[in-house]
N, C-alpha and C positions, 0 to 999 in steps of 0.2 A: 330243757332246751328254754335260751332266752327269749323271752316274749319280742314279737318283732317291733312293738311300742319303744322297747329300748334301744332296739337297734337303730330306730329313726333317730330316739334322743343322742346316741352317740353321733350318728352321723353328720346330723344337723348343726352340733355344736352349740346350739343356743337355749340351752336348759342348765339351769342349775339346782341345786340342792339345797332347799331351805329346811331349818331344824323345826320340829313338830311343836317347840315352844315358843317360836316366833311367829304366830299367826297373823301377826298385822304387818309381815314386810311384804314390801311390793315386789312383784315378781314380773318375769319377762314372760312373752308370747312362748307357750311350750314348755312350762315349769312341771317338773315332779317333785312332790312334797313328801316327808319323809310321815307327814301325817295320814298319807295312805290316798291321796288324790291327785291327779292331774289337774294343772292351772292353766288358763289361758288369759291373753292380755295382761296390761297395765292394771292390774288391780291388786286388792289385797285380801287374802284367805281370812276373812273377818267373821267370828262367830255371831249371830244374829243381824246382820246387814241384810238379809231378804227382804225385799217389801211386799209381805204378802200376810193374809190374816188366815187365821186358824181353817176358813171355809174356801179359801182361794188357793190353795196348794195346787187343786185340779183344775186342768184347762176347763173354759167355759164350755169347750166343745168335748167335754170328758165322756160322754158316751161312745165316742168314738177310739178313746185311748184305750189300750189293753189293760183289761181288768182282771186279775186273778182273785176266785171267789166271790162273793156277795157283794156288789155295789152300793148295798144299803148298808153295808156292815157300819158298825160304830166308829171305826178306827179307820182312815184310809193311809196307808203306806206307800207315798208315792218317792219313786226313785228318778232320780235324774241322772242317766248314763251314757257310757257310749260302748259299741259293741267291739272296737278294736283297742279300746283304754285297760290298761293293766290292772288297776285297782277296781274296777266295775268287775273284771273277769275272778279276781280273787275274792269278790264279796258275794258274789252270784250263791255258790251252795248254801250261804247261811239263810237266803230268801226261802227254800224249801224247809230249811230246819223251823225257821219262824211259822211259815205256813202251818206246819203240822202243830205246832204248840198251843194254838188258838182256833175256838169254836168258829165257824164260817159265818154267825153273825155278828162276831166282834172283829174281825180283822179284814180287810183285803189289801190288795199288792194292785198299785197303777204304776205303769213305765211312762216315763216322758224321755224323750230322745235328745241328748245333749251333745251332738257331734262335735268335736274338735278339730280345727281346722289343720293341724299339723300332723293327723293320722290318717294316713293315706287313704284306709278302706272304711274309715267311720262312717262317712256318709252315705255310703253306696249299701254297707251294710244296715244303716239305717231306713234304707228305702227299702231293701226288700224286707226288713222287719214291717212295715207298715202294709207291705203286699201279703204277708202271712196273716197278719191281722185282719184284712178282709176275708178270708178263710177262717177265721178262727183257730190259726195256729200259731200265733204269736208265741207263746212260751214254750210250745215244741221247739221253735226254731231258735228262741233265745237258749234254751238249754245248750241246744248243738253248737251255735257259736260261740258261746263261753266255754267250751270244752275242747276249742281248737287251739293249738300253739301259735298259730300263725294264720292270717286272713291273706287272702287275694281273691280276685273276683269268681274263679272256680270253686274254692273252698267255700265261699257265701252261697253260691248258687246251690253247692250238693247239700249245705247245711239247710237250704229252702227244700230241695227234693226229699231230703229223708223226714222234713216236717209234714210233707205229703203235697206240696205245691209244684206242679209238674210245670216242666223247663218251659213250654208254649205260654203257658197261663202266666209265667212268671215275667217273661219278656214283655207280653201285652199288656200288662199292669204296669211295668216300669216305665213304658211309653207314654202313660197318662199324666198329665200335669199334676193331676190331683195328689199323686205319691209324695212327689218331691214338694208342694205345698203344703203336706202336713207334717213332713220333716221339717221344713222352715219355719211352720206354726210352731211347733214343738222348740224350736231353737228360739225363736222370739220370746214366748213365752218364758222359757229359762232365764234368758238373760234379761227379759223384765221384773223377774224375781232376784236377781242377783247371784244366779248362780253360774259362777265362771269356774268351776272346778268339779269334778266328777270322779267318784259318784259322790252325790249329795242328796240328802233326804228330807222329807219335809211329812212328820207323822202327826196329823191335826194339830198344824202350827209350832210344833217342837222341832227343830233342824239340828241335823247331824251332818256332818262333813268328811268323807273319807271312810274306807275301808276299815272301820272301828271293831273291838271285840265283839261277839255277840250279846255279851250279857249287858252292852250299852245300848241296843237296841231294844232288847227285851224290856229294860227300864224305862225306855222311853215309851213303849208301847203300852205297860202297865200305868204309867203314870197318864198318857191320853184317855185310858178306857176310865181311869177314875178322875178326869178333869182337873190333871195337875201338870204341873212343869217339874222336868226331876234333871239334876244333875248327870253328865254321861261318866263322871268319875274321870281315871288317867286310862292308861294303856298304851301298846303300842300306835294305836290308830288316832291319838289325840283326843282330845275331850273339850268340851264346852255347852254353852245352853245360850240361845237366844231364844226370848218367847216376844209374842204379841199382846200388849193391851188394848182391848176396846175398852172406849170411853163407858163407865158406868157396870162393867162385868168384870168382877173381882175373879183374881186365878190365884192358885195356890203353887209356890215355889218349894222343893225340899232341894236341900243340898247337904249332902253327908247326914247327920241326924236331925237338922235342924230344918224350921219349916216356918213361912211366911206366906201371908194373905196380901197381895198387891190388887191396887184397885187406882185406875185412872179418872181421877176425880173432875180433871177440867183439861182441857186445850187453849192455852190463849190465843196461840199464833203457830207459826211454823216452826219455832225456834225454843220455844217455851211451855210447859205443861205442869199441872200438880199432881202429884203421885201421893198415897195413901200406903203406906207399910205398917201391916199388922203381925207382930210376933206370934209365936205360940201359946202366950200368956193372955192374947187377944188386946193387948195395948198398941194402939194405932200410933203413928208417927206422920206427919203431912207435911212434905217439902216441895218446894216450887225447883224445878231442874231445868237444865238448859240442855238442847243437843249439843252431843259432841264431849261433854263433861262425864266424870266418874264422880259417883257420891256413894257414901255409907251412911245408911238410914235404917236406925230401929238393929244395926248390927249384920244388915244386908249389903254388901257391895254390888254394886252394879253401873254401868255405863250407858247413857242416853244415846242409842246409834241413829234412831231416826224418829219424828215426830211428822206424822201425816195430820194436817189440820184442812178440812173440809168445808169448816164454817160453822157459826154458834148452832145452828138448827141442823147440824149433819153429825154422825157417828164418826168422831175421831179415834185416832190411832197413834201409839207408840212403842216404838221396839226397843228392848232393853237387852243387852248382855251381861253375864254374870263372871265374876271372878272366882274361881273355884280354889 
């Protein structure tokens, strides 16, 4: 049976299909991309465009976010998803597979709501999810929701009931402003981080977009455990790598069989910075670069997506994306 989200796409006649290789093409509100994600707004599905550091992928009020596993784990796998969105549903079985692959002290999962306005029941399902989280039943509820072919109010309520939330309690909690406020807080957080399509994932600062092959997520988790950044390769979900460089903190990038160490040496202003690229032989090359331009330095090709300049005595950052 076709997912209801696709019916919305057909009926609304506002969606277009964009090729998985054209990740910088602007798309209209309610687009479904072949790279395995749904997009919203006049934006670009651009790798590395998110404005976040390795430590800021989880909202400041992260203690209230649903967490699966040890919240103090070395790697936090943050999913920005929608319950009424088809590619989030396609990804969901991979989460349990990944959960079983790693020690509890290594990896935990965090879910952040990113409801899409053109999906009828996305926001309501997110609100019910917030209620389920209050009772410690979020992950059971999410399993139930993502197992459904179609969503409506009755099926969402039933998913909550099957997760252990009594109807009267659900009704009372849904009437409390805090529930909608928490969904809206997640949405603002996602938008502020450039998340305009779901599912999107932030794994200790390594961003992946769309329902990618399982191995891409494994590669990203392993890279995060090793303090590295790793390309996602190819595959039906699309591929790409975007990382955040924090001033004075080297980060290692592996693409295919090659390895480089990148260091943000200094940020002069909001458009210019100096980056050192060291190859696997230990030979460094330093280059002044400008936001929005693409460079090839010491054999590594990258684009300077965003420069965050907070001042001479502050810790500045730059976002890079890489050509695979």
